[in-house]
N, C-alpha and C positions, 0 to 999 in steps of 0.2 A: 229562120237566122236565129232568132233568140235562144231558140232551143239547141241549137248548134254550139251559139257560143260561148253557153254555159256547160255542154259536156265538154268541149274543149279546155275550157276554165276547169272542170271539175277532173279531169286527166291531167291537166298541167299541176294542181294541185296533189294530185294521186301519186303521179312520179315524183315530183319534189318531195314531198312526205318518203317516199321509201328511199329515192338518193338518202335524205337527210336519214333514215335508221340504217343505212348499209355503213353511212362516212363515222357513225356515232358507235359501231359497232365495231369496226374495224379499227376505229379509235381505241376504244376501249381495249380492247385485242394487242393494239400497240404495248398502249402503258402498263398491261398485264407481265406481257413479254420482258418489257424494260426490269417492271419491279422484281420478276425473278429472275434475270440474269443482272442484276444490284443485290440480288441476296447471297447469290451464289459469290460474288466475290466480296461481301462484305463480313457473311456468317463468318470465315476465321477471324477477322479482326473485330470482331463484334464479342465472339469465343473468347479470344486474349484477352481484351478488358475486363469484362465481366468474371474469369476469373482469377483474374488477377486482383481483384479486390475481395475473395473470400476466404473467408476463415477457414482454419483446419478441419473445422467441423464438419460447414458447410459444404466442404470439399469433397469430402468422403460420404456426404447425404446424398443417396441417390433423388428425393424429394426436391432438394433446390437445384435448381436447373439454371433459369434468366435472372433471377432476383435472390441477389443472398441475405440469410436473415441479420448477418454482421458484414460491418463492411471494415473491412484491414489493412488501411495505407500504410501499415507497416512493412507490406511485404514489397512497397519499393523500399525502403530505407534498406530491409535487407537485401534487396538484390543488387540497388547502389552500390553498396559496401564488397558484396559477392565480387559485383564486375571490377572493381578498383576503377569505378567508372570515369573520374580526371584524367589516370593516368595514360588508360587506354584509347579513352575519345581523342586524347592528345593523336595517336599514333594515327589511327583512322583520318583523322582531320588533316592531317598532313599527306597524307598518302594520297586521300581523297582530292586534293585541292592540289596539289602539283600535275596528275595524272591528268584530271579533268582540265587545268591550263597547258597541257603537251596534247591533248588531242585536240583544243581548239586554234592552237598555233599551228599543228599541222594538217589536219583533215581539211581546214578552212583553205589552207595555201594549196594543197593538194588537190581539192576539192574546184579550185580555181582554175589549175591547173587542165583536169579535163573536161570542164564546161569551154574554155575560151579559146584553145592553143590544140591545133591538127600536128600531131607527133609521129613519127614511125612506133607502131607497136602499140601503140593506145587502147586498140581496143583490146588486146591482149592484157594490158596490163589492168585496166579496167576490170575485165573481165578474171583476175585472179583478186581483185578488190572484192566484189560478187562473190567467188569461192571462198573468202575466209568468212562472210559471215554464214556459208553453208559446214564447213566441219567447223566441228566441236574442238574444242580446245584440248576435250580429253582424248583426243584421237592423236595429238602432235605435244603432248606433252613429255614424254620422252624424249627426244631428241632436241624438245627445248630447256629440258631440265640439264642434259648434256653440255649443252652447249654454256650454259650460264655456270656451271660446275667449273668448266676451263675456263672462264673468265674469272673466277673468284668470286661470282655475285651473291651464293646461295647466302642466307641470313643477314640479307640487306633488302633494301626495296627497290633495287635497282633493276631486278627480273619485270616488276611492275609498270617502272617506271619512264625505264629509257624505253622501250618500243612506242610509248605513246606521244614521243616527240620527232617521230618518225611514221605515222599515220597507222601504224598497228594497235596493239596491245589489246584490252578488251572491248569489242565493239567496233574497232576503228574504221572497220572497213563499211560500216552503216553512217556514221559519220561524215566521212567521205561523199557517201551517196547523198546526205540529205543536203550536206554544201554544194556538192554540182548540179543537185535538183533546182536549189535556190537560183544560183548561179547565172542557171541556163532560162529563168524567167525573168532576167533582169535586162533591159534594154541595153545596147552597147553604145549609145549616142551620150553618155556621160565619160566613157573610155576613150571615146575615138577622139571629143574633145581633151580629155586629159592628152592627148600621144600629140595633138595639135599644138597642144603648150607646149611640150618638149618634155614629157614625164616620163621616164623610163617605164618596165612592167613592174618593178618593186616598187616604186612610185606612187605608181597608180593603183595597185592593189591596195596598198597601205591606205593613203591617203582619200583615195574615191570609194573601193570597193565595201572594204571593212567597215566603215559608217552606214552601208548603209543593210548590211547583211545581218542585222540587230538581233532581229526574229531566226534566224538558222543557228545564230549563236545561243540564244536563249534554249532553245530546243537540247541543243548540245550538251550545255549546261547543266539543266536538269534529267537527260537520260544519264548522262556518265556521273553524276554527283550519285545518282539512285545503284548505278550498277558495279560505279566501284565501290562504294561503300557496304553494299550487301554481297560483294564478292566474297566469298569462305573458301572456293577451290585452288585459285593461284595462289596464295597467302599460305596456306598449310600447304600446300607441297615446297615452296622456297623456302619458306622463314620455320625455324624450329626454334631458336631462340623466344623465352618467353618475354622478354622483357620489349618485344618488336611487334608482339601479336596484335591482332586489329581486334578493335572493339566485338564486333559480332561471333568472333571464335572465342571470345570469353564466355560465352552461353552456355560449351562446354565445362567451367568450373560449375555454375549452378546444377547442372546436369549431373554431375559429379557428386553434388551435395545433396540431391533428392534420392540418388542411390548408396547413400553411405549410413552406417548404423547412426543415430543420434550419439551416441557414446563415443563415437571417434571424431566428431565436429565440437562436442562438448565444449574442447578448450579452445577452439577457435571463436565458437559465434558466444556463447554464454550460455546459462542452464534456461534464464527468463524465456530465451529466443530458439530453444531448439525445436519445440513442436513444431512453430512457424516457419522454422528454418530449412526445412526437407521437406517441404510440400511441392507440389507442382503452381501452384499459385505467384509463390516467389518465382519461378520458370518463367510466366506466363507476364507477371511484372518486367522482368531482368530484357525479355522480348520486346516489351512495348518500348521500354527505354532503348533498347538499341537501336530501332526504327522512329523513334521520335526525332531527331535530328535529321532525317529523309521526310518526314511529315511535316514538320516544320518549314523547310526548304520550299517543297512544293506547293504548301499554303500560301506563301511569301510569291510564288514564281509561277503559280498556276495559269493568269490570265496571260502572261505575256508567254507559257508553253503552248496554248492554244492556241493562241496568236500565231507563232510563229509554225506551229500543226499545219496550220491554213496557206501562209505565205510560201513553206518552201515546197508545196506539191506533192508532197509523197504520200496523200491521201487522194490522189486522184486518178 
């Protein structure tokens, strides 16, 4: 009996040890895969940051890769001037703020209607909402341009702003879907109680539903800020006036400087700064300055954004 017990204990220990080895191998492989995926996403950002602080000499030295011999923070000053940062930051800030507000108001309202009410044509309308996610804007830009041209809206922000207040615009269909998924997960008890107390549709929506939809709002806020701030395509189609240009579009000015002979920009930049003004390091510095507001916003809203992703049910 004692030998059988000892053999059983040994076999169990061997099985446990084998299971631990398999678990550790699987865990190590998982971490390795995650690190590889993280590197794929972080590599462009790391390359941008490292390149932005290189001197002109290090930039064209093939032996200098990730560790510059000389750190040139002057590249950021030159990029700041070339972008005319305060002026065009204001344009992008106004555009992003107004369009985000438009999407919050309209998409939350439309999503609530899809989640709580049955009406004729509901499935067809929701199918059109999903279809708006599938069809790229490039395929319908010509008819949209003609419509906005007839409305005399070209060279204004109206083609980007007005559609957001009607649940359309950039990624509007996705935001409607996010709010719908969130409202479907809410119990109807609070709304039923509000109806018993005499609240109508609008009052129930405004006083009961909106205050508890914070997580869905945070997801929409972050995504809307990122997409509207980084949008280059639609503003470049509808806006031709330089004074109305968005900040990301101003990177073209630095690209033009990189491709312009030094003698042609001497009068604008100054003799001492010509060498640094025409390299790719300034371009990378300008790219970082353009993305900095988005990175800052996400840093402050990251926790609420991740909680909102979990509660809206879009990852189930």
